[in-house]
VOPAGU-2260 file (C-alpha; in pm, 1 decimal, decimal comma):
REM VOPAGU-2260
SITE   aa  ch    i         X         Y         Z
SITE  UNK   A    0       1,6     -20,6      24,4
SITE  UNK   A    1     135,8     334,0     -79,3
SITE  UNK   A    2     152,9     653,5      59,2
SITE  UNK   A    3    -187,3     736,2     151,9
SITE  UNK   A    4    -415,0    1001,3     353,3
SITE  UNK   A    5    -755,9     931,7     537,3
SITE  UNK   A    6    -989,3    1234,6     517,1
SITE  UNK   A    7   -1170,7    1114,1     844,7
SITE  UNK   A    8    -856,8    1126,2    1048,8
SITE  UNK   A    9    -586,5    1301,4     874,9
SITE  UNK   A   10    -349,9     991,9     930,1
SITE  UNK   A   11     -31,9     978,6     706,7
SITE  UNK   A   12      65,2     612,8     633,7
SITE  UNK   A   13     424,7     499,6     539,7
SITE  UNK   A   14     542,0     421,4     175,5
SITE  UNK   A   15     607,3      24,4     126,9
SITE  UNK   A   16     869,5    -112,9     295,9
SITE  UNK   A   17     799,5      76,2     636,7
SITE  UNK   A   18     432,9     -24,0     673,9
SITE  UNK   A   19     557,9    -372,8     806,0
SITE  UNK   A   20     776,7    -244,1    1048,6
SITE  UNK   A   21     522,2      62,9    1199,0
SITE  UNK   A   22     323,5    -175,7    1464,2
SITE  UNK   A   23     667,5    -209,4    1657,0
SITE  UNK   A   24     809,3     187,6    1625,7
SITE  UNK   A   25     743,4     446,8    1810,4
SITE  UNK   A   26     391,1     653,9    1730,2
SITE  UNK   A   27     346,0    1007,9    1781,5
SITE  UNK   A   28      44,2    1194,8    1725,9
SITE  UNK   A   29      42,6    1608,9    1598,6
SITE  UNK   A   30    -195,5    1819,5    1588,9
SITE  UNK   A   31    -132,4    2115,4    1387,9
SITE  UNK   A   32    -369,4    2364,5    1351,8
SITE  UNK   A   33    -658,3    2150,1    1417,2
SITE  UNK   A   34    -534,5    1849,7    1146,7
SITE  UNK   A   35    -395,5    1565,4    1331,2
SITE  UNK   A   36    -153,4    1313,9    1185,2
SITE  UNK   A   37      -0,2    1022,8    1276,6
SITE  UNK   A   38     400,8     985,1    1285,7
SITE  UNK   A   39     632,7     729,2    1304,7
SITE  UNK   A   40     957,4     713,6    1486,6
SITE  UNK   A   41    1194,3     600,1    1220,3
SITE  UNK   A   42    1033,6     858,5     975,0
SITE  UNK   A   43    1126,3    1127,2    1196,2
SITE  UNK   A   44    1437,8     981,1    1338,9
SITE  UNK   A   45    1626,2    1065,6     987,7
SITE  UNK   A   46    1642,6    1412,2    1067,6
SITE  UNK   A   47    1728,1    1415,0    1482,7
SITE  UNK   A   48    1768,7    1775,2    1515,8
SITE  UNK   A   49    1400,8    1876,5    1409,6
SITE  UNK   A   50    1144,2    1980,8    1634,9
SITE  UNK   A   51     917,3    1681,4    1555,7
SITE  UNK   A   52    1208,9    1431,0    1563,4
SITE  UNK   A   53    1244,2    1606,8    1952,1
SITE  UNK   A   54     896,7    1496,6    2043,4
SITE  UNK   A   55     991,6    1114,1    2036,0
SITE  UNK   A   56    1192,0    1105,0    2329,1
SITE  UNK   A   57    1063,9    1416,1    2553,5
SITE  UNK   A   58     820,9    1226,5    2747,8
SITE  UNK   A   59    1093,4    1119,0    2954,1
SITE  UNK   A   60    1215,6    1463,8    3056,9
SITE  UNK   A   61     843,7    1587,7    3223,0
SITE  UNK   A   62     634,3    1811,7    3128,0
SITE  UNK   A   63     877,8    2126,7    3095,5
SITE  UNK   A   64    1051,1    1915,0    2820,1
SITE  UNK   A   65     727,6    1872,5    2661,6
SITE  UNK   A   66     593,0    2220,9    2661,5
SITE  UNK   A   67     907,0    2313,8    2557,1
SITE  UNK   A   68     878,0    2174,5    2232,3
SITE  UNK   A   69     479,0    2226,1    2184,6
SITE  UNK   A   70     184,2    2436,0    2284,6
SITE  UNK   A   71     -16,9    2164,2    2459,9
SITE  UNK   A   72     -14,2    1801,2    2537,6
SITE  UNK   A   73    -291,7    1515,2    2628,8
SITE  UNK   A   74    -131,5    1280,4    2826,5
SITE  UNK   A   75    -447,8    1031,6    2767,4
SITE  UNK   A   76    -396,9    1030,5    2381,9
SITE  UNK   A   77     -76,8    1122,9    2395,0
SITE  UNK   A   78    -107,5    1380,9    2129,5
SITE  UNK   A   79      94,5    1697,5    2070,6
SITE  UNK   A   80     -72,0    2013,8    2021,3
SITE  UNK   A   81      67,2    2271,4    1804,8
SITE  UNK   A   82     -97,1    2665,9    1723,6
SITE  UNK   A   83      63,1    2652,7    1364,1
SITE  UNK   A   84     -25,4    2719,0    1024,0
SITE  UNK   A   85    -169,9    2339,0     909,0
SITE  UNK   A   86    -107,3    2440,4     533,3
SITE  UNK   A   87     247,3    2529,5     565,7
SITE  UNK   A   88     315,2    2215,5     801,6
SITE  UNK   A   89     194,4    1999,5     522,1
SITE  UNK   A   90     476,7    2162,2     307,4
SITE  UNK   A   91     737,5    2078,6     593,7
SITE  UNK   A   92     659,4    1767,1     655,5
SITE  UNK   A   93     782,7    1676,0     295,4
SITE  UNK   A   94    1159,3    1692,2     421,6
SITE  UNK   A   95    1075,4    1323,3     577,4
SITE  UNK   A   96     916,6    1171,2     270,9
SITE  UNK   A   97    1099,2    1334,2     -34,1
SITE  UNK   A   98    1426,6    1512,5     120,0
SITE  UNK   A   99    1308,1    1834,9     -21,0
SITE  UNK   A  100    1039,0    2122,1      71,5
SITE  UNK   A  101     826,4    2286,5    -153,9
SITE  UNK   A  102     628,4    2610,8     -34,2
SITE  UNK   A  103     242,1    2611,3    -202,9
SITE  UNK   A  104     162,9    2898,0    -392,6
SITE  UNK   A  105     -31,8    3183,7    -202,1
SITE  UNK   A  106     208,8    3125,0     138,8
SITE  UNK   A  107     420,5    3451,2     245,9
SITE  UNK   A  108     763,8    3346,3     220,4
SITE  UNK   A  109     898,7    3510,5     528,4
SITE  UNK   A  110     596,5    3327,9     710,9
SITE  UNK   A  111     709,4    3006,1     550,4
SITE  UNK   A  112    1046,6    3071,0     643,3
SITE  UNK   A  113     951,5    3115,3    1015,4
SITE  UNK   A  114     755,1    2792,9     996,0
SITE  UNK   A  115    1081,4    2612,5     931,3
SITE  UNK   A  116    1257,4    2751,4    1168,5
SITE  UNK   A  117    1001,9    2671,0    1400,7
SITE  UNK   A  118    1017,5    2297,9    1284,2
SITE  UNK   A  119    1376,6    2325,1    1297,9
SITE  UNK   A  120    1431,8    2214,6     938,6
SITE  UNK   A  121    1690,8    2401,8     765,1
SITE  UNK   A  122    1649,1    2619,6     455,6
SITE  UNK   A  123    1884,3    2422,7     235,6
SITE  UNK   A  124    1603,1    2139,1     208,1
SITE  UNK   A  125    1452,1    2430,5      37,7
SITE  UNK   A  126    1397,0    2383,2    -340,6
SITE  UNK   A  127    1554,8    2619,9    -548,2
SITE  UNK   A  128    1243,1    2691,3    -742,2
SITE  UNK   A  129    1129,0    2850,5    -382,0
SITE  UNK   A  130    1430,1    3025,0    -276,2
SITE  UNK   A  131    1392,2    3280,8    -525,5
SITE  UNK   A  132    1050,9    3394,1    -400,4
SITE  UNK   A  133    1211,7    3396,7     -34,5
SITE  UNK   A  134    1492,3    3598,3    -185,7
SITE  UNK   A  135    1305,6    3869,0    -331,7
SITE  UNK   A  136    1063,5    3888,5     -35,8
SITE  UNK   A  137    1381,6    3965,7     167,7
SITE  UNK   A  138    1495,4    4225,8    -109,4
SITE  UNK   A  139    1165,2    4401,9     -58,4
SITE  UNK   A  140    1185,7    4396,6     330,0
SITE  UNK   A  141    1527,4    4519,4     326,4
SITE  UNK   A  142    1443,3    4800,6      97,9
SITE  UNK   A  143    1141,0    4860,7     321,9
SITE  UNK   A  144    1381,3    4887,6     634,5
SITE  UNK   A  145    1629,2    5110,3     427,6
SITE  UNK   A  146    1338,7    5404,6     309,4
SITE  UNK   A  147    1181,2    5381,2     684,3
SITE  UNK   A  148    1550,2    5453,4     811,2
SITE  UNK   A  149    1627,2    5717,4     560,1
SITE  UNK   A  150    1283,6    5869,3     678,7
SITE  UNK   A  151    1410,7    5808,4    1022,4
SITE  UNK   A  152    1746,0    5965,0     992,7
SITE  UNK   A  153    1574,1    6285,7     788,5
SITE  UNK   A  154    1317,0    6302,6    1088,6
SITE  UNK   A  155    1615,6    6248,8    1367,6
SITE  UNK   A  156    1806,1    6541,8    1502,2
SITE  UNK   A  157    2099,5    6438,9    1702,7
SITE  UNK   A  158    2194,3    6721,1    1970,1
SITE  UNK   A  159    2546,8    6593,6    1983,3
SITE  UNK   A  160    2606,7    6704,6    1636,3
SITE  UNK   A  161    2771,2    7048,8    1539,0
SITE  UNK   A  162    2588,3    7327,0    1406,4
SITE  UNK   A  163    2763,9    7265,9    1036,4
SITE  UNK   A  164    2682,3    6933,1    1048,0
SITE  UNK   A  165    2301,3    6994,9    1137,9
SITE  UNK   A  166    2328,4    7265,2     840,7
SITE  UNK   A  167    2492,9    6999,5     616,4
SITE  UNK   A  168    2169,8    6790,8     661,8
SITE  UNK   A  169    1926,5    7037,7     634,4
SITE  UNK   A  170    2053,3    7123,2     266,4
SITE  UNK   A  171    2053,6    6751,8     161,0
SITE  UNK   A  172    1710,8    6714,1     272,1
SITE  UNK   A  173    1624,2    7058,1     117,1
SITE  UNK   A  174    1782,6    6954,2    -206,2
SITE  UNK   A  175    1726,3    6551,2    -244,0
SITE  UNK   A  176    1418,0    6516,3     -84,7
SITE  UNK   A  177    1142,5    6729,1    -206,1
SITE  UNK   A  178     850,2    6578,7      -1,6
SITE  UNK   A  179    1033,0    6693,6     284,9
SITE  UNK   A  180     884,9    7067,2     267,4
SITE  UNK   A  181     692,6    7314,5      49,8
SITE  UNK   A  182     972,8    7510,8     -42,9
SITE  UNK   A  183    1180,6    7187,4    -113,2
SITE  UNK   A  184     898,7    7094,4    -348,0
SITE  UNK   A  185     902,8    7458,2    -507,1
SITE  UNK   A  186    1300,5    7404,4    -583,9
SITE  UNK   A  187    1248,3    7068,4    -725,3
SITE  UNK   A  188     969,6    7214,0    -973,0
SITE  UNK   A  189    1217,8    7502,6   -1042,2
SITE  UNK   A  190    1481,0    7288,3   -1152,5
SITE  UNK   A  191    1267,7    7071,6   -1355,3
SITE  UNK   A  192    1130,8    7384,0   -1570,7
SITE  UNK   A  193    1493,8    7487,9   -1584,1
SITE  UNK   A  194    1578,9    7174,9   -1749,1
SITE  UNK   A  195    1298,6    7239,7   -1980,2
SITE  UNK   A  196    1356,3    7602,3   -2069,2
SITE  UNK   A  197    1756,2    7535,1   -2100,5
SITE  UNK   A  198    1646,7    7215,4   -2333,8
SITE  UNK   A  199    1387,4    7459,6   -2550,6
SITE  UNK   A  200    1662,7    7728,8   -2567,6
SITE  UNK   A  201    1935,1    7473,8   -2707,5
SITE  UNK   A  202    1691,3    7396,5   -2981,3
SITE  UNK   A  203    1600,9    7754,5   -3044,0
SITE  UNK   A  204    1945,5    7850,6   -3085,0
SITE  UNK   A  205    1971,1    7659,8   -3415,8
SITE  UNK   A  206    1724,3    7793,0   -3605,5
SITE  UNK   A  207    1856,2    8069,7   -3833,1
SITE  UNK   A  208    1586,6    8292,0   -3816,8
SITE  UNK   A  209    1660,8    8346,9   -3438,2
SITE  UNK   A  210    2049,3    8378,2   -3526,7
SITE  UNK   A  211    2231,9    8690,2   -3552,8
SITE  UNK   A  212    2591,4    8766,6   -3763,0
SITE  UNK   A  213    2895,1    8794,9   -3561,3
SITE  UNK   A  214    3204,2    9011,5   -3648,0
SITE  UNK   A  215    3355,5    8766,2   -3875,3
SITE  UNK   A  216    2969,8    8727,4   -4061,4
SITE  UNK   A  217    2912,3    8402,6   -3938,6
SITE  UNK   A  218    2562,4    8283,5   -3780,7
SITE  UNK   A  219    2581,9    8284,4   -3384,3
SITE  UNK   A  220    2342,0    8193,9   -3150,3
SITE  UNK   A  221    2106,9    8534,0   -3014,2
SITE  UNK   A  222    2232,7    8702,0   -2741,0
SITE  UNK   A  223    1911,0    8677,7   -2539,5
SITE  UNK   A  224    1917,4    8300,3   -2556,4
SITE  UNK   A  225    2264,3    8291,0   -2452,1
SITE  UNK   A  226    2173,2    8512,7   -2169,9
SITE  UNK   A  227    1898,1    8236,5   -2067,1
SITE  UNK   A  228    2119,7    7934,4   -2087,1
SITE  UNK   A  229    2399,9    8127,4   -1872,2
SITE  UNK   A  230    2146,5    8157,5   -1643,7
SITE  UNK   A  231    2023,5    7826,6   -1617,8
SITE  UNK   A  232    2385,9    7641,2   -1623,1
SITE  UNK   A  233    2420,4    7889,3   -1346,9
SITE  UNK   A  234    2139,8    7719,8   -1182,8
SITE  UNK   A  235    2275,7    7356,5   -1248,9
SITE  UNK   A  236    2594,1    7461,2   -1124,1
SITE  UNK   A  237    2472,8    7602,9    -825,0
SITE  UNK   A  238    2263,9    7319,0    -753,0
SITE  UNK   A  239    2509,5    7031,6    -821,2
SITE  UNK   A  240    2789,8    7204,3    -565,7
SITE  UNK   A  241    2543,8    7250,2    -298,3
SITE  UNK   A  242    2457,6    6902,4    -302,8
SITE  UNK   A  243    2833,0    6808,9    -342,2
SITE  UNK   A  244    2889,7    6968,9     -23,4
SITE  UNK   A  245    2632,3    6840,1     193,4
SITE  UNK   A  246    2666,2    6482,1      67,8
SITE  UNK   A  247    2746,0    6250,8     343,3
SITE  UNK   A  248    2909,2    6037,0     132,9
SITE  UNK   A  249    3096,8    6238,8    -133,4
SITE  UNK   A  250    3270,2    5948,3    -333,4
SITE  UNK   A  251    2947,1    5781,6    -349,9
SITE  UNK   A  252    2765,2    6075,5    -500,0
SITE  UNK   A  253    3023,1    6168,4    -732,5
SITE  UNK   A  254    3040,9    5832,6    -909,8
SITE  UNK   A  255    2666,6    5819,3    -907,7
SITE  UNK   A  256    2517,5    5760,3   -1288,9
SITE  UNK   A  257    2249,9    6069,3   -1225,6
SITE  UNK   A  258    2530,2    6292,6   -1120,6
SITE  UNK   A  259    2759,9    6208,5   -1398,8
SITE  UNK   A  260    2493,8    6294,8   -1573,1
SITE  UNK   A  261    2461,6    6618,8   -1456,5
SITE  UNK   A  262    2879,0    6701,7   -1461,1
SITE  UNK   A  263    2828,2    6621,6   -1824,2
SITE  UNK   A  264    2532,5    6870,5   -1886,8
SITE  UNK   A  265    2721,9    7130,9   -1726,9
SITE  UNK   A  266    3093,0    7081,3   -1815,8
SITE  UNK   A  267    3046,8    7160,4   -2169,9
SITE  UNK   A  268    2958,9    7516,6   -2089,1
SITE  UNK   A  269    3224,0    7597,6   -1951,4
SITE  UNK   A  270    3492,3    7379,0   -2172,8
SITE  UNK   A  271    3336,9    7599,2   -2446,8
SITE  UNK   A  272    3373,5    7904,5   -2259,9
SITE  UNK   A  273    3758,4    7838,8   -2188,0
SITE  UNK   A  274    3798,2    7754,3   -2521,0
SITE  UNK   A  275    3681,7    8049,3   -2678,9
SITE  UNK   A  276    3853,5    8303,0   -2458,2
SITE  UNK   A  277    4202,2    8111,1   -2396,2
SITE  UNK   A  278    4223,5    7832,5   -2708,3
SITE  UNK   A  279    4247,3    8080,9   -2986,1
SITE  UNK   A  280    4607,2    8177,4   -2864,9
SITE  UNK   A  281    4684,5    7828,2   -2853,1
SITE  UNK   A  282    4528,3    7671,6   -3168,3
SITE  UNK   A  283    4364,8    7829,0   -3494,1
SITE  UNK   A  284    4039,2    7976,5   -3484,7
SITE  UNK   A  285    3869,7    7708,8   -3699,7
SITE  UNK   A  286    3972,3    7443,6   -3477,3
SITE  UNK   A  287    3832,8    7630,6   -3187,3
SITE  UNK   A  288    3505,0    7667,4   -3323,6
SITE  UNK   A  289    3491,5    7313,1   -3421,5
SITE  UNK   A  290    3543,7    7184,7   -3057,4
SITE  UNK   A  291    3292,2    7449,4   -2922,0
SITE  UNK   A  292    3035,3    7316,3   -3198,0
SITE  UNK   A  293    3093,2    6968,9   -3076,7
SITE  UNK   A  294    3097,9    7073,6   -2712,4
SITE  UNK   A  295    2778,9    7255,6   -2779,6
SITE  UNK   A  296    2593,4    6892,0   -2933,7
SITE  UNK   A  297    2699,5    6713,7   -2563,8
SITE  UNK   A  298    2442,1    6960,7   -2405,0
SITE  UNK   A  299    2181,1    6717,9   -2486,8
SITE  UNK   A  300    2276,9    6550,3   -2175,5
SITE  UNK   A  301    2069,6    6766,8   -1967,7
SITE  UNK   A  302    1782,4    6628,5   -2093,5
SITE  UNK   A  303    1861,5    6295,1   -1874,0
SITE  UNK   A  304    1853,8    6498,0   -1612,9
SITE  UNK   A  305    1445,8    6491,3   -1631,2
SITE  UNK   A  306    1476,2    6146,5   -1490,6
SITE  UNK   A  307    1594,9    6281,0   -1163,1
SITE  UNK   A  308    1252,0    6441,9   -1074,1
SITE  UNK   A  309    1039,9    6156,7   -1314,4
SITE  UNK   A  310     959,7    5822,9   -1140,0
SITE  UNK   A  311     846,1    5720,7   -1480,1
SITE  UNK   A  312    1157,5    5770,7   -1626,7
SITE  UNK   A  313    1364,7    5584,7   -1348,8
SITE  UNK   A  314    1129,4    5310,9   -1375,7
SITE  UNK   A  315    1184,7    5248,3   -1743,0
SITE  UNK   A  316    1531,0    5277,1   -1707,1
SITE  UNK   A  317    1516,7    4984,9   -1442,5
SITE  UNK   A  318    1278,1    4806,6   -1683,9
SITE  UNK   A  319    1530,8    4813,5   -1987,6
SITE  UNK   A  320    1762,0    4709,0   -1715,4
SITE  UNK   A  321    1636,3    4437,0   -1642,3
SITE  UNK   A  322    1532,7    4320,9   -2013,9
SITE  UNK   A  323    1885,1    4301,4   -2116,1
SITE  UNK   A  324    1831,1    3943,4   -2196,3
SITE  UNK   A  325    1522,7    4017,3   -2412,7
SITE  UNK   A  326    1679,2    4294,8   -2586,2
SITE  UNK   A  327    1987,6    4083,8   -2674,9
SITE  UNK   A  328    1781,7    3855,0   -2824,9
SITE  UNK   A  329    1577,4    4084,0   -3003,0
SITE  UNK   A  330    1941,1    4206,0   -3138,5
SITE  UNK   A  331    2060,9    3864,4   -3192,8
SITE  UNK   A  332    1725,6    3787,7   -3446,9
SITE  UNK   A  333    1758,4    4121,0   -3605,1
SITE  UNK   A  334    2119,9    4044,8   -3703,1
SITE  UNK   A  335    2068,1    3685,5   -3831,9
SITE  UNK   A  336    1818,8    3808,2   -4035,6
SITE  UNK   A  337    1998,9    4097,0   -4189,9
SITE  UNK   A  338    2310,1    3894,5   -4268,7
SITE  UNK   A  339    2043,4    3610,7   -4418,9
SITE  UNK   A  340    1818,3    3848,7   -4640,5
SITE  UNK   A  341    2106,6    4067,4   -4766,3
SITE  UNK   A  342    2275,1    3815,8   -4895,0
SITE  UNK   A  343    1978,5    3672,9   -5062,8
SITE  UNK   A  344    1862,4    4036,2   -5180,6
SITE  UNK   A  345    2232,6    4049,6   -5325,3
SITE  UNK   A  346    2232,8    3703,5   -5496,7
SITE  UNK   A  347    1899,6    3773,2   -5651,5
SITE  UNK   A  348    1897,5    4117,0   -5758,9
SITE  UNK   A  349    2240,3    4046,8   -5977,0
SITE  UNK   A  350    2056,4    3969,1   -6274,5
SITE  UNK   A  351    1879,9    4261,4   -6313,1
SITE  UNK   A  352    2102,3    4541,2   -6514,0
SITE  UNK   A  353    1991,9    4830,1   -6291,1
SITE  UNK   A  354    2028,1    4668,9   -5964,6
SITE  UNK   A  355    2068,1    4881,7   -5661,0
SITE  UNK   A  356    2242,9    4594,3   -5463,4
SITE  UNK   A  357    2588,0    4682,0   -5527,5
SITE  UNK   A  358    2763,1    4453,9   -5268,8
SITE  UNK   A  359    2612,4    4231,3   -4926,8
SITE  UNK   A  360    2768,5    4529,3   -4688,2
SITE  UNK   A  361    2582,8    4769,7   -4884,3
SITE  UNK   A  362    2277,8    4541,2   -4905,1
SITE  UNK   A  363    2283,4    4591,2   -4499,2
SITE  UNK   A  364    2120,1    4888,8   -4469,1
SITE  UNK   A  365    1815,1    4792,1   -4706,2
SITE  UNK   A  366    1760,1    4484,9   -4471,5
SITE  UNK   A  367    1781,5    4705,5   -4167,3
SITE  UNK   A  368    1523,8    4931,2   -4294,3
SITE  UNK   A  369    1315,0    4656,2   -4427,1
SITE  UNK   A  370    1314,7    4444,8   -4102,6
SITE  UNK   A  371    1231,7    4748,2   -3882,6
SITE  UNK   A  372     932,4    4805,9   -4102,3
SITE  UNK   A  373    1106,5    5174,9   -4170,6
SITE  UNK   A  374    1117,0    5145,4   -4565,2
SITE  UNK   A  375    1321,8    5449,1   -4718,2
SITE  UNK   A  376    1242,7    5314,8   -5069,7
SITE  UNK   A  377    1619,4    5464,8   -5168,0
SITE  UNK   A  378    1714,8    5085,2   -5194,6
SITE  UNK   A  379    1447,2    4869,2   -5321,9
SITE  UNK   A  380    1428,4    4523,0   -5516,5
SITE  UNK   A  381    1313,1    4510,6   -5894,9
SITE  UNK   A  382    1348,4    4141,6   -5947,8
SITE  UNK   A  383    1001,5    3904,0   -5856,2
SITE  UNK   A  384    1258,9    3678,5   -5641,8
SITE  UNK   A  385    1404,6    4010,8   -5461,3
SITE  UNK   A  386    1001,2    4146,9   -5386,2
SITE  UNK   A  387     937,3    3805,6   -5275,8
SITE  UNK   A  388    1257,7    3808,3   -5018,6
SITE  UNK   A  389    1179,8    4169,5   -4926,8
SITE  UNK   A  390     841,3    4038,0   -4838,3
SITE  UNK   A  391     949,0    3774,4   -4600,4
SITE  UNK   A  392    1213,1    4006,9   -4459,2
SITE  UNK   A  393    1009,0    4253,0   -4340,0
SITE  UNK   A  394     708,6    3966,4   -4198,7
SITE  UNK   A  395     997,7    3832,8   -4019,4
SITE  UNK   A  396    1128,3    4184,5   -3886,7
SITE  UNK   A  397     741,5    4242,9   -3736,7
SITE  UNK   A  398     739,4    3920,3   -3563,2
SITE  UNK   A  399    1088,9    3939,5   -3412,6
SITE  UNK   A  400    1021,5    4314,4   -3295,4
SITE  UNK   A  401     697,9    4195,7   -3142,0
SITE  UNK   A  402     833,8    3897,3   -2943,2
SITE  UNK   A  403    1030,0    4092,7   -2661,2
SITE  UNK   A  404     770,8    4331,4   -2618,9
SITE  UNK   A  405     549,8    4169,1   -2392,6
SITE  UNK   A  406     859,5    4031,0   -2124,1
SITE  UNK   A  407     990,7    4434,5   -2118,6
SITE  UNK   A  408     613,1    4566,0   -2049,9
SITE  UNK   A  409     583,7    4311,6   -1782,2
SITE  UNK   A  410     900,6    4402,7   -1611,8
SITE  UNK   A  411     803,5    4798,2   -1644,4
SITE  UNK   A  412     467,6    4715,4   -1471,4
SITE  UNK   A  413     577,1    4493,6   -1205,5
SITE  UNK   A  414     857,6    4726,5   -1083,4
SITE  UNK   A  415     599,7    5020,1   -1105,3
SITE  UNK   A  416     359,0    4823,7    -868,1
SITE  UNK   A  417     652,7    4710,3    -643,0
SITE  UNK   A  418     771,0    5061,9    -603,0
SITE  UNK   A  419     416,8    5150,3    -536,1
SITE  UNK   A  420     387,7    4908,6    -282,2
SITE  UNK   A  421     704,9    4956,6    -102,8
SITE  UNK   A  422     630,2    5325,5     -63,6
SITE  UNK   A  423     299,8    5220,0     102,7
SITE  UNK   A  424     452,2    4940,1     307,4
SITE  UNK   A  425     734,7    5226,6     439,5
SITE  UNK   A  426     400,5    5453,0     552,7
SITE  UNK   A  427     267,5    5223,8     720,1
SITE  UNK   A  428     581,9    5080,6     915,0
SITE  UNK   A  429     615,3    5447,6    1020,1
SITE  UNK   A  430     270,8    5494,4    1121,5
SITE  UNK   A  431     288,6    5118,9    1333,6
SITE  UNK   A  432     612,7    5248,6    1509,7
SITE  UNK   A  433     447,9    5612,3    1594,1
SITE  UNK   A  434     143,6    5441,0    1730,7
SITE  UNK   A  435     380,3    5205,0    1926,4
SITE  UNK   A  436     541,1    5488,6    2048,8
SITE  UNK   A  437     255,7    5639,5    2167,6
SITE  UNK   A  438     114,3    5354,2    2332,3
SITE  UNK   A  439     414,3    5290,3    2511,6
SITE  UNK   A  440     393,4    5635,2    2688,0
SITE  UNK   A  441      84,2    5504,1    2802,5
SITE  UNK   A  442     251,6    5190,3    2967,8
SITE  UNK   A  443     166,2    5002,8    2705,0
SITE  UNK   A  444     413,0    4802,3    2455,6
SITE  UNK   A  445     168,8    4652,4    2150,8
SITE  UNK   A  446     235,3    4312,5    2053,4
SITE  UNK   A  447     481,9    4209,3    2346,2
SITE  UNK   A  448     450,3    3955,5    2598,1
SITE  UNK   A  449     326,2    4227,3    2836,0
SITE  UNK   A  450      27,3    4229,1    2683,6
SITE  UNK   A  451     -65,8    3855,8    2724,6
SITE  UNK   A  452      14,9    3931,6    3119,9
SITE  UNK   A  453    -223,7    4206,8    3132,9
SITE  UNK   A  454    -547,2    4051,7    2976,6
SITE  UNK   A  455    -848,8    4150,6    3209,1
SITE  UNK   A  456    -984,3    3882,0    3437,1
SITE  UNK   A  457   -1255,5    3672,4    3353,6
SITE  UNK   A  458   -1592,2    3826,6    3499,0
SITE  UNK   A  459   -1671,7    3747,2    3844,1
SITE  UNK   A  460   -1992,9    3525,7    3766,3
SITE  UNK   A  461   -1823,6    3333,9    3509,6
SITE  UNK   A  462   -1613,4    3030,7    3605,4
SITE  UNK   A  463   -1276,6    2929,2    3443,9
SITE  UNK   A  464   -1295,8    2646,3    3242,8
SITE  UNK   A  465   -1170,3    2309,2    3408,2
SITE  UNK   A  466    -838,6    2116,6    3256,5
SITE  UNK   A  467   -1059,2    1858,7    3147,2
SITE  UNK   A  468   -1293,7    2093,7    2942,9
SITE  UNK   A  469   -1013,7    2278,6    2808,4
SITE  UNK   A  470    -814,3    1938,9    2687,2
SITE  UNK   A  471   -1147,7    1821,9    2523,6
SITE  UNK   A  472   -1215,5    2140,4    2334,4
SITE  UNK   A  473    -824,9    2121,0    2249,6
SITE  UNK   A  474    -890,2    1779,1    2118,9
SITE  UNK   A  475   -1102,3    1909,6    1838,3
SITE  UNK   A  476    -999,1    1885,7    1447,5
SITE  UNK   A  477   -1109,8    2188,1    1330,3
SITE  UNK   A  478   -1049,1    2448,0    1632,6
SITE  UNK   A  479    -783,0    2482,5    1902,8
SITE  UNK   A  480    -820,2    2765,4    2117,3
SITE  UNK   A  481    -577,5    2988,6    2282,5
SITE  UNK   A  482    -510,8    2829,4    2636,9
SITE  UNK   A  483    -370,7    3171,2    2785,1
SITE  UNK   A  484    -430,6    3064,8    3109,4
SITE  UNK   A  485    -148,1    2790,5    3089,7
SITE  UNK   A  486     158,2    2857,7    3217,0
SITE  UNK   A  487     364,3    2684,8    2906,9
SITE  UNK   A  488     108,3    2766,1    2627,0
SITE  UNK   A  489     221,2    3010,8    2324,1
SITE  UNK   A  490      -4,1    3237,8    2156,4
SITE  UNK   A  491      41,0    3243,7    1756,9
SITE  UNK   A  492     189,9    3607,9    1806,8
SITE  UNK   A  493     471,8    3490,2    2080,3
SITE  UNK   A  494     516,5    3152,9    1807,8
SITE  UNK   A  495     582,0    3370,8    1509,2
SITE  UNK   A  496     833,4    3555,1    1698,7
């Protein structure tokens, strides 16, 4: 008879090979969350360090040893009671039968880890497919803790710190955390608007109608636009220097990606200014103008400063980062298709006297604009086979481009929703901390053992249930009462700790 579970009693029988010796082996009965199960000593002794294996020899140690391992015990039926999650226990007990543990879908990974710790089952028995969920949940909790700590650091004021240190913290909070105050939010909006103004001015400066002639007759930007850009650069420079001086970790600040973007947006202005006034003495004027023009093109880096003030752009960047594998597959598909279809197109078009396919490398351009469905029309096939090859190429291009779109969108939505959940969880954690601190001021600590000790007494007209009645109630297969009167009993909150 194979492994079998009776729905009426919840008993678990051993597989073939062990059932013949079951009558001579030690038998224990456990009741986990109202579900009774019969287990055997030779099965549990495979892992003697677990809690269930310790139940085999705990009877010889007396009630102190028994109640150190379980929540309640019925000496008549020799049944051990545990106020734990029965669904998680069904997963944990698999280690005795299969040597590994699988976590059911819908169970919180952190709670399941606590259950495994309670039953003293090592996490190494958890299957790899379930460890990833646990690692992800741990990262979320660490992120919540980090956000809460940052908020607490912003709120806390250390009286032992000097005036300069406190001023440094205030400046950092004012510039880096727009949600901290209304003036900080105004400064963040102003910085955002100046980025837009600077980008618009850069574009308008290239319009010939808005340009003026200099002394040499060359077209240059209008002085008004230059003054506006200078004012914007001055603001960006002041903002960057203040953030650098107030940063608690200046090396980490300087090497941060967004701060490198800030430097790249500011640096071309000062380099071009230096070359304009001093470079003419060291090199020809033509070379100076070319260098200045190249540096002006680098001003487009300032548009990336918008990512500092836009959570949507940050989410998009993260989604693209997480989608490198899908993007790599897309590029590989396109590279293979471009090589194949350009070679076929060149071969098929050689029979036409007016062919536009002069070589295979030149055909790469046709394959790129065809597979990406751009189709400039500067190179096109003229033979029937060439047109058939072109039709197959853009059909394959549409399919190749559409394949990774869904995973990239999923990464974007998943990360965006995760950030919202983490923000909400951090706010709730702060609210709970504030609630606990306020209740602690009144002489109470939420969720501690003192709450159990300070439970109100039973009404005078109501008798406390006797020990036998409590045991009788606790033997129910559907409900186990919390026996707070018992000395050795632990509530679910205490067990989870």
